[in-house]
VMD Tcl script that builds the backbone (N, CA, C; Angstrom):
set m [mol new atoms 363]
animate dup $m
set s [atomselect $m all]
$s set {name element resname resid chain x y z} {
  {N N MET 1 A 56.543 -92.420 47.554}
  {CA C MET 1 A 57.228 -93.259 48.513}
  {C C MET 1 A 58.715 -93.306 48.152}
  {N N ALA 2 A 59.574 -93.257 49.160}
  {CA C ALA 2 A 61.022 -93.230 48.940}
  {C C ALA 2 A 61.511 -94.599 48.481}
  {N N SER 3 A 62.474 -94.569 47.595}
  {CA C SER 3 A 63.038 -95.824 47.117}
  {C C SER 3 A 63.957 -96.416 48.191}
  {N N PRO 4 A 64.172 -97.740 48.157}
  {CA C PRO 4 A 65.053 -98.359 49.160}
  {C C PRO 4 A 66.463 -97.795 49.141}
  {N N ASN 5 A 66.961 -97.410 47.967}
  {CA C ASN 5 A 68.302 -96.851 47.876}
  {C C ASN 5 A 68.382 -95.527 48.631}
  {N N ARG 6 A 67.348 -94.703 48.521}
  {CA C ARG 6 A 67.316 -93.422 49.225}
  {C C ARG 6 A 67.257 -93.652 50.733}
  {N N PHE 7 A 66.515 -94.670 51.149}
  {CA C PHE 7 A 66.445 -95.009 52.573}
  {C C PHE 7 A 67.821 -95.420 53.090}
  {N N MET 8 A 68.538 -96.232 52.339}
  {CA C MET 8 A 69.862 -96.676 52.771}
  {C C MET 8 A 70.864 -95.520 52.807}
  {N N LEU 9 A 70.691 -94.539 51.939}
  {CA C LEU 9 A 71.587 -93.386 51.952}
  {C C LEU 9 A 71.387 -92.536 53.206}
  {N N ASN 10 A 70.204 -92.552 53.776}
  {CA C ASN 10 A 69.905 -91.760 54.959}
  {C C ASN 10 A 69.880 -92.579 56.238}
  {N N LEU 11 A 70.329 -93.806 56.187}
  {CA C LEU 11 A 70.277 -94.687 57.349}
  {C C LEU 11 A 71.108 -94.162 58.505}
  {N N ASP 12 A 72.247 -93.535 58.237}
  {CA C ASP 12 A 73.075 -92.996 59.322}
  {C C ASP 12 A 72.359 -91.869 60.058}
  {N N LYS 13 A 71.642 -91.023 59.314}
  {CA C LYS 13 A 70.917 -89.920 59.954}
  {C C LYS 13 A 69.721 -90.436 60.763}
  {N N ILE 14 A 69.015 -91.416 60.208}
  {CA C ILE 14 A 67.882 -92.008 60.919}
  {C C ILE 14 A 68.373 -92.674 62.197}
  {N N GLY 15 A 69.466 -93.408 62.104}
  {CA C GLY 15 A 70.031 -94.064 63.277}
  {C C GLY 15 A 70.442 -93.071 64.345}
  {N N PHE 16 A 71.015 -91.939 63.932}
  {CA C PHE 16 A 71.424 -90.924 64.901}
  {C C PHE 16 A 70.220 -90.326 65.614}
  {N N VAL 17 A 69.178 -89.976 64.873}
  {CA C VAL 17 A 67.997 -89.347 65.482}
  {C C VAL 17 A 67.313 -90.296 66.458}
  {N N VAL 18 A 67.153 -91.557 66.074}
  {CA C VAL 18 A 66.500 -92.522 66.959}
  {C C VAL 18 A 67.376 -92.817 68.170}
  {N N ALA 19 A 68.687 -92.913 67.982}
  {CA C ALA 19 A 69.586 -93.145 69.121}
  {C C ALA 19 A 69.567 -91.961 70.078}
  {N N ALA 20 A 69.512 -90.748 69.543}
  {CA C ALA 20 A 69.435 -89.561 70.402}
  {C C ALA 20 A 68.133 -89.558 71.192}
  {N N PHE 21 A 67.024 -89.912 70.542}
  {CA C PHE 21 A 65.734 -89.982 71.236}
  {C C PHE 21 A 65.767 -91.012 72.362}
  {N N ALA 22 A 66.253 -92.210 72.060}
  {CA C ALA 22 A 66.302 -93.266 73.077}
  {C C ALA 22 A 67.248 -92.889 74.210}
  {N N SER 23 A 68.385 -92.299 73.882}
  {CA C SER 23 A 69.346 -91.906 74.913}
  {C C SER 23 A 68.768 -90.837 75.830}
  {N N LEU 24 A 68.122 -89.842 75.247}
  {CA C LEU 24 A 67.541 -88.783 76.066}
  {C C LEU 24 A 66.422 -89.307 76.953}
  {N N CYS 25 A 65.645 -90.247 76.451}
  {CA C CYS 25 A 64.599 -90.850 77.292}
  {C C CYS 25 A 65.223 -91.679 78.414}
  {N N LEU 26 A 66.278 -92.420 78.117}
  {CA C LEU 26 A 66.950 -93.205 79.154}
  {C C LEU 26 A 67.613 -92.318 80.197}
  {N N LEU 27 A 68.035 -91.129 79.791}
  {CA C LEU 27 A 68.644 -90.178 80.716}
  {C C LEU 27 A 67.596 -89.352 81.462}
  {N N ASP 28 A 66.305 -89.644 81.220}
  {CA C ASP 28 A 65.192 -88.924 81.838}
  {C C ASP 28 A 65.284 -87.421 81.586}
  {N N PHE 29 A 65.507 -87.060 80.334}
  {CA C PHE 29 A 65.552 -85.659 79.925}
  {C C PHE 29 A 64.129 -85.108 80.017}
  {N N ASP 30 A 63.885 -84.248 80.997}
  {CA C ASP 30 A 62.534 -83.830 81.364}
  {C C ASP 30 A 61.704 -83.242 80.217}
  {N N PRO 31 A 62.236 -82.336 79.387}
  {CA C PRO 31 A 61.380 -81.802 78.317}
  {C C PRO 31 A 60.892 -82.886 77.350}
  {N N LEU 32 A 61.752 -83.816 77.004}
  {CA C LEU 32 A 61.360 -84.873 76.083}
  {C C LEU 32 A 60.377 -85.837 76.737}
  {N N VAL 33 A 60.612 -86.171 77.994}
  {CA C VAL 33 A 59.702 -87.061 78.711}
  {C C VAL 33 A 58.322 -86.423 78.823}
  {N N THR 34 A 58.266 -85.126 79.062}
  {CA C THR 34 A 56.994 -84.419 79.160}
  {C C THR 34 A 56.247 -84.440 77.834}
  {N N ILE 35 A 56.967 -84.210 76.736}
  {CA C ILE 35 A 56.333 -84.234 75.413}
  {C C ILE 35 A 55.795 -85.620 75.096}
  {N N VAL 36 A 56.588 -86.650 75.366}
  {CA C VAL 36 A 56.153 -88.019 75.086}
  {C C VAL 36 A 54.923 -88.373 75.923}
  {N N ASN 37 A 54.905 -87.972 77.179}
  {CA C ASN 37 A 53.747 -88.246 78.028}
  {C C ASN 37 A 52.524 -87.437 77.606}
  {N N SER 38 A 52.728 -86.230 77.113}
  {CA C SER 38 A 51.592 -85.385 76.751}
  {C C SER 38 A 50.861 -85.893 75.509}
  {N N VAL 39 A 51.544 -86.610 74.639}
  {CA C VAL 39 A 50.884 -87.168 73.455}
  {C C VAL 39 A 50.485 -88.626 73.677}
  {N N ARG 40 A 50.424 -89.015 74.939}
  {CA C ARG 40 A 49.943 -90.338 75.359}
  {C C ARG 40 A 50.763 -91.492 74.792}
  {N N LEU 41 A 52.079 -91.292 74.705}
  {CA C LEU 41 A 52.968 -92.361 74.255}
  {C C LEU 41 A 53.899 -92.794 75.380}
  {N N GLY 42 A 53.375 -92.833 76.588}
  {CA C GLY 42 A 54.172 -93.197 77.751}
  {C C GLY 42 A 54.759 -94.585 77.670}
  {N N LEU 43 A 54.169 -95.465 76.849}
  {CA C LEU 43 A 54.730 -96.811 76.711}
  {C C LEU 43 A 56.114 -96.778 76.101}
  {N N LEU 44 A 56.454 -95.677 75.397}
  {CA C LEU 44 A 57.799 -95.557 74.831}
  {C C LEU 44 A 58.857 -95.332 75.902}
  {N N LEU 45 A 58.426 -94.989 77.115}
  {CA C LEU 45 A 59.384 -94.714 78.173}
  {C C LEU 45 A 59.760 -95.955 78.968}
  {N N ASN 46 A 59.319 -97.106 78.515}
  {CA C ASN 46 A 59.712 -98.370 79.129}
  {C C ASN 46 A 61.196 -98.603 78.836}
  {N N HIS 47 A 61.993 -98.782 79.879}
  {CA C HIS 47 A 63.444 -98.876 79.695}
  {C C HIS 47 A 63.856 -100.106 78.892}
  {N N THR 48 A 63.102 -101.184 78.976}
  {CA C THR 48 A 63.429 -102.361 78.180}
  {C C THR 48 A 63.249 -102.066 76.692}
  {N N PHE 49 A 62.151 -101.418 76.359}
  {CA C PHE 49 A 61.901 -101.037 74.972}
  {C C PHE 49 A 62.957 -100.055 74.481}
  {N N LEU 50 A 63.304 -99.080 75.326}
  {CA C LEU 50 A 64.300 -98.083 74.936}
  {C C LEU 50 A 65.684 -98.690 74.759}
  {N N ALA 51 A 66.011 -99.704 75.558}
  {CA C ALA 51 A 67.317 -100.359 75.423}
  {C C ALA 51 A 67.433 -101.041 74.060}
  {N N VAL 52 A 66.381 -101.752 73.666}
  {CA C VAL 52 A 66.391 -102.418 72.366}
  {C C VAL 52 A 66.412 -101.390 71.245}
  {N N LEU 53 A 65.640 -100.314 71.400}
  {CA C LEU 53 A 65.603 -99.255 70.395}
  {C C LEU 53 A 66.966 -98.581 70.251}
  {N N LEU 54 A 67.642 -98.346 71.373}
  {CA C LEU 54 A 68.958 -97.718 71.338}
  {C C LEU 54 A 69.971 -98.595 70.612}
  {N N VAL 55 A 70.014 -99.860 70.938}
  {CA C VAL 55 A 70.970 -100.770 70.288}
  {C C VAL 55 A 70.674 -100.888 68.797}
  {N N ALA 56 A 69.398 -101.005 68.430}
  {CA C ALA 56 A 69.033 -101.108 67.012}
  {C C ALA 56 A 69.398 -99.822 66.261}
  {N N ALA 57 A 69.168 -98.678 66.886}
  {CA C ALA 57 A 69.494 -97.404 66.234}
  {C C ALA 57 A 70.999 -97.236 66.087}
  {N N LEU 58 A 71.758 -97.641 67.087}
  {CA C LEU 58 A 73.218 -97.549 66.976}
  {C C LEU 58 A 73.740 -98.467 65.877}
  {N N LEU 59 A 73.165 -99.658 65.748}
  {CA C LEU 59 A 73.566 -100.558 64.670}
  {C C LEU 59 A 73.190 -99.994 63.305}
  {N N ALA 60 A 71.994 -99.395 63.202}
  {CA C ALA 60 A 71.579 -98.787 61.934}
  {C C ALA 60 A 72.499 -97.622 61.582}
  {N N GLY 61 A 72.851 -96.810 62.570}
  {CA C GLY 61 A 73.771 -95.704 62.318}
  {C C GLY 61 A 75.142 -96.183 61.887}
  {N N ALA 62 A 75.632 -97.249 62.524}
  {CA C ALA 62 A 76.930 -97.804 62.140}
  {C C ALA 62 A 76.891 -98.356 60.721}
  {N N LEU 63 A 75.794 -99.005 60.359}
  {CA C LEU 63 A 75.646 -99.528 59.003}
  {C C LEU 63 A 75.629 -98.383 57.988}
  {N N GLY 64 A 74.894 -97.317 58.305}
  {CA C GLY 64 A 74.848 -96.154 57.410}
  {C C GLY 64 A 76.198 -95.474 57.281}
  {N N LEU 65 A 76.914 -95.357 58.398}
  {CA C LEU 65 A 78.242 -94.745 58.339}
  {C C LEU 65 A 79.232 -95.652 57.616}
  {N N GLY 66 A 79.030 -96.961 57.707}
  {CA C GLY 66 A 79.865 -97.889 56.937}
  {C C GLY 66 A 79.672 -97.694 55.439}
  {N N ARG 67 A 78.420 -97.489 55.025}
  {CA C ARG 67 A 78.155 -97.205 53.604}
  {C C ARG 67 A 78.772 -95.869 53.203}
  {N N SER 68 A 78.708 -94.905 54.111}
  {CA C SER 68 A 79.318 -93.600 53.835}
  {C C SER 68 A 80.839 -93.727 53.722}
  {N N PHE 69 A 81.423 -94.591 54.543}
  {CA C PHE 69 A 82.873 -94.819 54.473}
  {C C PHE 69 A 83.268 -95.392 53.119}
  {N N MET 70 A 82.448 -96.297 52.596}
  {CA C MET 70 A 82.757 -96.888 51.290}
  {C C MET 70 A 82.763 -95.833 50.188}
  {N N THR 71 A 81.975 -94.786 50.367}
  {CA C THR 71 A 81.895 -93.734 49.359}
  {C C THR 71 A 82.962 -92.670 49.552}
  {N N HIS 72 A 83.140 -92.214 50.810}
  {CA C HIS 72 A 83.990 -91.052 51.064}
  {C C HIS 72 A 85.358 -91.391 51.638}
  {N N HIS 73 A 85.579 -92.641 52.033}
  {CA C HIS 73 A 86.865 -93.123 52.534}
  {C C HIS 73 A 87.390 -92.336 53.722}
  {N N SER 74 A 86.488 -91.928 54.598}
  {CA C SER 74 A 86.873 -91.232 55.823}
  {C C SER 74 A 86.451 -92.093 57.016}
  {N N PRO 75 A 87.415 -92.692 57.742}
  {CA C PRO 75 A 87.057 -93.615 58.822}
  {C C PRO 75 A 86.647 -92.922 60.123}
  {N N TRP 76 A 86.893 -91.634 60.276}
  {CA C TRP 76 A 86.655 -90.974 61.560}
  {C C TRP 76 A 85.207 -91.000 62.021}
  {N N PRO 77 A 84.229 -90.763 61.156}
  {CA C PRO 77 A 82.853 -90.861 61.646}
  {C C PRO 77 A 82.501 -92.256 62.169}
  {N N VAL 78 A 83.033 -93.280 61.518}
  {CA C VAL 78 A 82.754 -94.652 61.963}
  {C C VAL 78 A 83.397 -94.907 63.325}
  {N N PHE 79 A 84.649 -94.497 63.484}
  {CA C PHE 79 A 85.332 -94.685 64.769}
  {C C PHE 79 A 84.637 -93.928 65.894}
  {N N LEU 80 A 84.255 -92.674 65.615}
  {CA C LEU 80 A 83.573 -91.877 66.632}
  {C C LEU 80 A 82.221 -92.489 66.998}
  {N N HIS 81 A 81.487 -92.947 65.999}
  {CA C HIS 81 A 80.177 -93.547 66.261}
  {C C HIS 81 A 80.312 -94.820 67.091}
  {N N LEU 82 A 81.274 -95.653 66.740}
  {CA C LEU 82 A 81.467 -96.892 67.503}
  {C C LEU 82 A 81.891 -96.596 68.939}
  {N N GLY 83 A 82.802 -95.644 69.119}
  {CA C GLY 83 A 83.232 -95.278 70.468}
  {C C GLY 83 A 82.094 -94.693 71.288}
  {N N GLY 84 A 81.330 -93.774 70.687}
  {CA C GLY 84 A 80.191 -93.193 71.384}
  {C C GLY 84 A 79.107 -94.216 71.657}
  {N N GLY 85 A 78.905 -95.128 70.722}
  {CA C GLY 85 A 77.914 -96.187 70.928}
  {C C GLY 85 A 78.288 -97.105 72.071}
  {N N ILE 86 A 79.575 -97.429 72.176}
  {CA C ILE 86 A 80.030 -98.262 73.294}
  {C C ILE 86 A 79.830 -97.523 74.609}
  {N N LEU 87 A 80.159 -96.226 74.628}
  {CA C LEU 87 A 79.925 -95.433 75.843}
  {C C LEU 87 A 78.444 -95.415 76.216}
  {N N LEU 88 A 77.575 -95.225 75.230}
  {CA C LEU 88 A 76.141 -95.188 75.509}
  {C C LEU 88 A 75.634 -96.506 76.068}
  {N N VAL 89 A 76.005 -97.596 75.430}
  {CA C VAL 89 A 75.517 -98.897 75.885}
  {C C VAL 89 A 76.055 -99.223 77.271}
  {N N VAL 90 A 77.337 -98.996 77.493}
  {CA C VAL 90 A 77.926 -99.344 78.791}
  {C C VAL 90 A 77.368 -98.469 79.904}
  {N N PHE 91 A 77.290 -97.158 79.658}
  {CA C PHE 91 A 76.941 -96.255 80.756}
  {C C PHE 91 A 75.455 -95.914 80.848}
  {N N LEU 92 A 74.633 -96.419 79.927}
  {CA C LEU 92 A 73.193 -96.268 80.076}
  {C C LEU 92 A 72.491 -97.586 80.349}
  {N N LEU 93 A 73.042 -98.687 79.839}
  {CA C LEU 93 A 72.354 -99.962 79.970}
  {C C LEU 93 A 73.022 -100.909 80.962}
  {N N VAL 94 A 74.341 -100.906 81.033}
  {CA C VAL 94 A 75.052 -101.847 81.894}
  {C C VAL 94 A 75.291 -101.244 83.276}
  {N N ASN 95 A 75.977 -100.120 83.319}
  {CA C ASN 95 A 76.325 -99.457 84.579}
  {C C ASN 95 A 75.876 -98.006 84.462}
  {N N PHE 96 A 74.710 -97.681 85.028}
  {CA C PHE 96 A 74.089 -96.372 84.798}
  {C C PHE 96 A 74.922 -95.248 85.405}
  {N N GLN 97 A 75.568 -94.480 84.533}
  {CA C GLN 97 A 76.339 -93.289 84.893}
  {C C GLN 97 A 75.883 -92.175 83.953}
  {N N PRO 98 A 74.945 -91.325 84.387}
  {CA C PRO 98 A 74.357 -90.350 83.465}
  {C C PRO 98 A 75.363 -89.393 82.820}
  {N N MET 99 A 76.351 -88.931 83.562}
  {CA C MET 99 A 77.300 -87.976 82.980}
  {C C MET 99 A 78.084 -88.604 81.822}
  {N N LEU 100 A 78.495 -89.846 81.989}
  {CA C LEU 100 A 79.221 -90.515 80.905}
  {C C LEU 100 A 78.280 -90.888 79.764}
  {N N GLY 101 A 77.004 -91.081 80.080}
  {CA C GLY 101 A 76.009 -91.284 79.027}
  {C C GLY 101 A 75.873 -90.050 78.154}
  {N N TRP 102 A 75.893 -88.852 78.788}
  {CA C TRP 102 A 75.861 -87.607 78.017}
  {C C TRP 102 A 77.091 -87.484 77.127}
  {N N VAL 103 A 78.249 -87.898 77.644}
  {CA C VAL 103 A 79.478 -87.852 76.836}
  {C C VAL 103 A 79.335 -88.766 75.623}
  {N N GLY 104 A 78.797 -89.963 75.821}
  {CA C GLY 104 A 78.581 -90.876 74.707}
  {C C GLY 104 A 77.644 -90.295 73.664}
  {N N LEU 105 A 76.582 -89.628 74.118}
  {CA C LEU 105 A 75.648 -89.000 73.185}
  {C C LEU 105 A 76.327 -87.873 72.409}
  {N N MET 106 A 77.189 -87.116 73.067}
  {CA C MET 106 A 77.919 -86.046 72.368}
  {C C MET 106 A 78.888 -86.615 71.339}
  {N N VAL 107 A 79.520 -87.743 71.647}
  {CA C VAL 107 A 80.459 -88.354 70.692}
  {C C VAL 107 A 79.708 -88.890 69.476}
  {N N VAL 108 A 78.535 -89.509 69.692}
  {CA C VAL 108 A 77.732 -89.986 68.561}
  {C C VAL 108 A 77.262 -88.798 67.721}
  {N N SER 109 A 76.894 -87.699 68.376}
  {CA C SER 109 A 76.495 -86.487 67.651}
  {C C SER 109 A 77.667 -85.942 66.837}
  {N N LEU 110 A 78.842 -85.929 67.429}
  {CA C LEU 110 A 80.032 -85.468 66.725}
  {C C LEU 110 A 80.305 -86.326 65.494}
  {N N ALA 111 A 80.095 -87.631 65.609}
  {CA C ALA 111 A 80.290 -88.524 64.458}
  {C C ALA 111 A 79.347 -88.147 63.322}
  {N N ALA 112 A 78.100 -87.838 63.656}
  {CA C ALA 112 A 77.142 -87.443 62.618}
  {C C ALA 112 A 77.562 -86.136 61.953}
  {N N PHE 113 A 78.017 -85.172 62.745}
  {CA C PHE 113 A 78.432 -83.896 62.167}
  {C C PHE 113 A 79.709 -84.024 61.337}
  {N N VAL 114 A 80.635 -84.861 61.772}
  {CA C VAL 114 A 81.862 -85.084 60.986}
  {C C VAL 114 A 81.508 -85.741 59.659}
  {N N ASP 115 A 80.576 -86.690 59.683}
  {CA C ASP 115 A 80.165 -87.358 58.446}
  {C C ASP 115 A 79.514 -86.366 57.484}
  {N N ILE 116 A 78.667 -85.502 58.005}
  {CA C ILE 116 A 78.021 -84.497 57.156}
  {C C ILE 116 A 79.058 -83.552 56.563}
  {N N SER 117 A 80.045 -83.137 57.358}
  {CA C SER 117 A 81.063 -82.227 56.841}
  {C C SER 117 A 81.946 -82.925 55.804}
  {N N ARG 118 A 82.190 -84.217 55.961}
  {CA C ARG 118 A 82.980 -84.962 54.965}
  {C C ARG 118 A 82.221 -85.116 53.657}
  {N N LYS 119 A 80.889 -85.247 53.752}
  {CA C LYS 119 A 80.097 -85.402 52.533}
  {C C LYS 119 A 80.083 -84.116 51.718}
  {N N ARG 120 A 80.141 -82.973 52.409}
  {CA C ARG 120 A 80.103 -81.686 51.708}
  {C C ARG 120 A 81.449 -81.308 51.136}
  {N N ALA 121 A 82.525 -81.889 51.670}
  {CA C ALA 121 A 83.868 -81.517 51.206}
  {C C ALA 121 A 84.196 -82.184 49.886}
}
mol reanalyze $m
mol bondsrecalc $m
mol representation Tube
mol addrep $m
């Protein structure tokens, strides 16, 4: 079993994966919706559940990137994640605009990749 410290070190990655899953389900991404329905987990496609999951995952990702900032002193992944998270919440939950939701998902993805590249440098 993983230690709590190891879990906290990977919190940004876990938050990104769960946020991407929730965002794609909210955007009705057909391949993912088909897979979820085929394994009889259609209850996960409830938009209320996905909204809470998305917000929780974005907060977990921000917390993980905050810990990464304390170690690597690079603020860009945190700024990108917060900006992309705001885009996702506003354009998927408040005012549904799918194209801007995709942009928010790309910005959150970019934040994860920038953080990974900063850790390797």
